[in-house]
C-alpha positions as CSV (number, residue, x, y, z in Angstrom):
1,X,75.4,196.8,16.9
2,X,79.2,198.0,17.6
3,X,79.0,200.5,20.4
4,X,80.3,204.0,18.6
5,X,80.8,207.6,19.5
6,X,79.1,210.1,16.6
7,X,81.1,213.9,17.2
8,X,78.3,215.0,14.9
9,X,74.9,215.3,13.8
10,X,75.8,214.0,10.2
11,X,77.6,210.8,11.6
12,X,75.1,210.0,14.0
13,X,72.2,209.8,11.1
14,X,74.9,208.1,9.3
15,X,74.6,205.4,12.5
16,X,71.0,205.1,12.1
17,X,70.8,204.9,8.2
18,X,74.0,201.8,8.7
19,X,72.0,200.3,11.3
20,X,68.4,200.2,9.8
21,X,69.8,199.0,6.6
22,X,71.6,195.9,8.2
23,X,68.7,194.3,10.1
24,X,69.8,191.4,12.0
25,X,67.3,188.4,12.2
26,X,66.2,188.8,15.7
27,X,65.2,192.6,15.0
28,X,61.5,194.1,14.8
29,X,63.2,197.4,12.7
30,X,60.0,199.9,11.8
31,X,60.6,201.1,7.9
32,X,64.0,199.1,7.6
33,X,63.3,199.4,3.6
34,X,63.2,203.3,3.0
35,X,64.8,205.7,6.1
36,X,63.6,208.5,5.7
37,X,65.0,211.1,7.7
38,X,62.4,214.1,9.9
39,X,63.8,216.9,11.8
40,X,61.7,218.8,14.9
41,X,62.2,221.6,16.5
42,X,60.2,224.7,17.7
43,X,59.0,226.9,15.1
44,X,57.5,226.7,11.7
45,X,60.6,227.3,9.8
46,X,63.3,225.1,11.4
47,X,62.3,222.0,10.5
48,X,59.7,219.5,8.5
49,X,58.7,218.7,11.5
50,X,58.2,221.0,14.8
51,X,56.5,221.8,17.6
52,X,54.8,225.1,17.7
53,X,52.4,227.2,20.2
54,X,53.9,226.0,23.3
55,X,51.4,226.9,26.1
56,X,52.2,226.5,30.1
57,X,48.7,225.3,31.3
58,X,48.7,225.3,35.0
59,X,52.1,224.4,36.9
60,X,53.1,220.2,35.5
61,X,51.0,220.1,31.8
62,X,52.7,222.0,28.7
63,X,50.0,222.1,26.2
64,X,51.7,222.5,22.3
65,X,50.4,221.6,18.6
66,X,52.9,219.6,16.4
67,X,53.3,220.5,12.8
68,X,54.0,218.8,9.1
69,X,55.0,222.1,7.7
70,X,51.3,224.2,7.8
71,X,49.3,221.5,9.0
72,X,48.8,220.8,12.5
73,X,48.5,217.1,13.4
74,X,47.1,218.0,16.3
75,X,47.4,219.6,19.9
76,X,48.9,217.5,22.5
77,X,49.5,217.3,26.6
78,X,51.8,216.5,28.8
79,X,52.8,216.4,32.0
80,X,56.3,216.7,31.8
81,X,58.1,219.6,32.4
82,X,60.7,221.7,30.2
83,X,60.8,222.3,26.1
84,X,63.7,219.2,25.9
85,X,60.3,216.9,27.0
86,X,58.5,218.9,24.6
87,X,60.8,218.0,21.9
88,X,61.5,214.5,22.6
89,X,57.0,214.2,22.5
90,X,57.6,215.7,19.6
91,X,59.6,212.7,18.3
92,X,57.1,210.3,19.7
93,X,54.3,211.6,18.4
94,X,55.6,211.6,14.9
95,X,57.0,208.2,15.1
96,X,53.4,206.9,15.8
97,X,51.5,209.0,13.2
98,X,54.0,207.5,11.1
99,X,52.7,204.0,12.4
100,X,49.3,204.6,11.6
101,X,47.7,205.9,15.6
102,X,45.2,208.2,16.6
103,X,45.3,211.5,17.8
104,X,43.5,209.9,20.3
105,X,45.4,207.3,21.2
106,X,49.1,209.2,21.2
107,X,46.9,211.1,23.9
108,X,45.9,208.7,26.1
109,X,49.5,207.3,26.0
110,X,51.0,210.2,26.3
111,X,48.6,211.4,29.3
112,X,50.0,207.5,31.1
113,X,53.7,208.1,30.3
114,X,54.5,210.1,33.7
115,X,58.7,209.9,32.9
116,X,62.0,208.4,33.6
117,X,63.2,207.6,36.5
118,X,65.0,210.4,37.9
119,X,64.5,212.0,35.3
120,X,63.0,215.4,36.5
121,X,61.4,213.6,38.7
122,X,59.1,214.7,42.0
123,X,60.4,213.1,44.8
124,X,58.3,214.8,47.4
125,X,55.5,218.2,47.6
126,X,56.3,219.1,51.1
127,X,59.1,220.1,50.9
128,X,59.1,220.6,46.9
129,X,62.0,218.1,45.3
130,X,63.0,217.3,42.1
131,X,65.9,214.8,41.3
132,X,67.6,214.4,37.7
133,X,70.2,212.3,36.6
134,X,72.1,215.3,35.0
135,X,75.8,215.6,35.2
136,X,76.9,218.2,32.1
137,X,76.6,220.9,32.2
138,X,73.7,221.4,28.7
139,X,71.2,218.9,31.9
140,X,71.9,221.5,34.4
141,X,70.7,224.0,32.5
142,X,67.9,222.9,30.6
143,X,66.6,221.8,34.4
144,X,66.8,224.1,35.9
145,X,65.8,226.1,32.6
146,X,62.7,223.9,32.9
147,X,61.7,224.4,36.9
148,X,61.8,227.8,36.0
149,X,59.7,227.8,34.1
150,X,57.1,225.4,35.5
151,X,57.4,227.1,39.4
152,X,58.3,231.0,38.6
153,X,57.7,232.0,42.1
154,X,59.5,229.4,43.7
155,X,63.2,229.9,45.7
156,X,65.4,227.5,44.0
157,X,68.1,225.5,45.4
158,X,70.4,222.6,43.2
159,X,71.7,220.5,45.4
160,X,74.6,219.4,42.6
161,X,77.3,215.8,43.1
162,X,79.9,216.6,40.0
163,X,80.8,213.5,38.5
164,X,84.2,212.2,38.2
165,X,87.1,214.6,38.3
166,X,88.1,214.2,35.0
167,X,84.2,216.0,33.7
168,X,84.7,217.8,36.5
169,X,88.0,220.0,35.5
170,X,86.6,220.2,31.5
171,X,83.8,221.7,32.0
172,X,84.1,223.5,35.1
173,X,83.8,227.1,33.5
174,X,80.9,225.3,31.7
175,X,79.5,224.0,34.8
176,X,79.6,227.0,37.2
177,X,77.7,229.4,34.2
178,X,74.6,227.1,34.5
179,X,74.2,226.7,37.9
180,X,74.4,230.7,38.4
181,X,70.9,230.2,37.1
182,X,69.6,228.9,40.6
183,X,69.2,231.4,43.3
184,X,71.7,229.1,46.1
185,X,73.9,225.6,44.6
186,X,75.3,223.3,47.1
187,X,78.5,221.3,45.6
188,X,78.9,217.9,46.9
189,X,82.4,216.1,47.1
190,X,82.6,215.1,43.7
191,X,82.2,211.7,42.7
192,X,84.9,209.5,40.9
193,X,82.7,206.6,40.0
194,X,85.1,205.0,37.9
195,X,87.9,207.0,38.6
196,X,90.4,207.0,41.4
197,X,91.3,210.5,43.0
198,X,94.1,212.2,40.6
199,X,96.8,214.1,41.3
200,X,96.8,217.8,42.0
201,X,93.0,216.7,41.2
202,X,90.1,219.3,41.0
203,X,88.1,219.8,44.1
204,X,84.1,221.3,44.3
205,X,85.2,223.7,46.4
206,X,87.2,224.9,42.9
207,X,83.6,224.6,41.2
208,X,81.9,227.1,44.0
209,X,84.2,229.6,43.6
210,X,83.5,228.9,40.1
211,X,80.2,229.7,40.2
212,X,80.7,232.9,42.5
213,X,82.5,234.4,40.2
214,X,80.1,234.0,37.1
215,X,77.4,236.1,39.8
216,X,76.2,232.8,41.5
217,X,75.4,232.0,44.7
218,X,76.5,228.4,46.2
219,X,78.7,226.9,49.4
220,X,80.6,223.7,49.5
221,X,78.6,221.1,51.1
222,X,80.7,218.2,51.8
223,X,79.5,214.5,52.0
224,X,75.9,213.7,52.0
225,X,75.0,214.0,55.8
226,X,77.6,217.1,55.7
227,X,74.9,218.6,52.8
228,X,72.0,217.6,54.4
229,X,72.3,219.8,57.8
230,X,73.2,222.3,55.2
231,X,69.9,221.8,53.0
232,X,68.0,221.4,56.3
233,X,68.6,225.0,56.9
234,X,67.2,226.4,53.7
235,X,64.1,224.6,52.9
236,X,60.9,226.4,53.3
237,X,57.8,226.3,51.7
238,X,58.6,228.6,49.4
239,X,61.4,226.4,48.1
240,X,62.6,224.0,45.7
241,X,65.3,221.7,46.0
242,X,66.7,220.0,43.2
243,X,69.0,216.7,43.7
244,X,71.3,216.8,40.5
245,X,73.9,214.1,39.6
246,X,74.7,210.6,38.5
247,X,76.3,209.7,41.3
248,X,74.5,208.4,44.8
249,X,73.6,212.2,45.3
250,X,69.5,210.7,45.8
251,X,70.3,208.7,49.0
252,X,70.1,213.1,50.4
253,X,66.3,212.6,50.3
254,X,65.8,210.2,52.9
255,X,68.9,212.6,55.4
256,X,66.0,215.6,54.5
257,X,63.4,213.5,56.5
């Protein structure tokens, strides 16, 4: 399948339908003869299939019901944090139901799945540290919101390593707004990745200024070693640190021991 970028939801759906209509001989594609599109959401009125009655049970368990219009398919639990993961889980549940799997089989599978590497992954309990691959504003906002719900009494510290100069410059305001939801933000040097240092490049300090202008608290962390020194002074039993970025920000974990 050729790599495509879809700008709108209709084009994205068309891409799935186009691919499913023409499976390769080596592919085993479920429901390749008839393509049925199901929409999922968080409220009963939002779509044909949805998650509702979302409860926060204990600190790290989401309990939620899944409905097909007015009929409840079942109640399920996941250890994954955040509303976004409830939506993802609902999609998996719906697909499993379409394949004829029982609720007991589905729940057992959900319970065994503890998440993807570097996606709201717990790294340490003492001090409490999470890690995430997020590198655009929506991911940051969603991740921060999930931790706020799961740990409402914790002081949330975000160590963010911006990924690429072009993305940081283009979404500087959006990054700043998303990061104001943390109690304290440490901005590391931008991880250039495939990009060389451009002329008149945006700097991590520009993002620090943007966060402060939006009413948030932020400091410039510098490189990994320098940022670790800043973070060590902030870590307490009442804090929760999350390292976020698509670069090598995860290397902070060993430096904080």
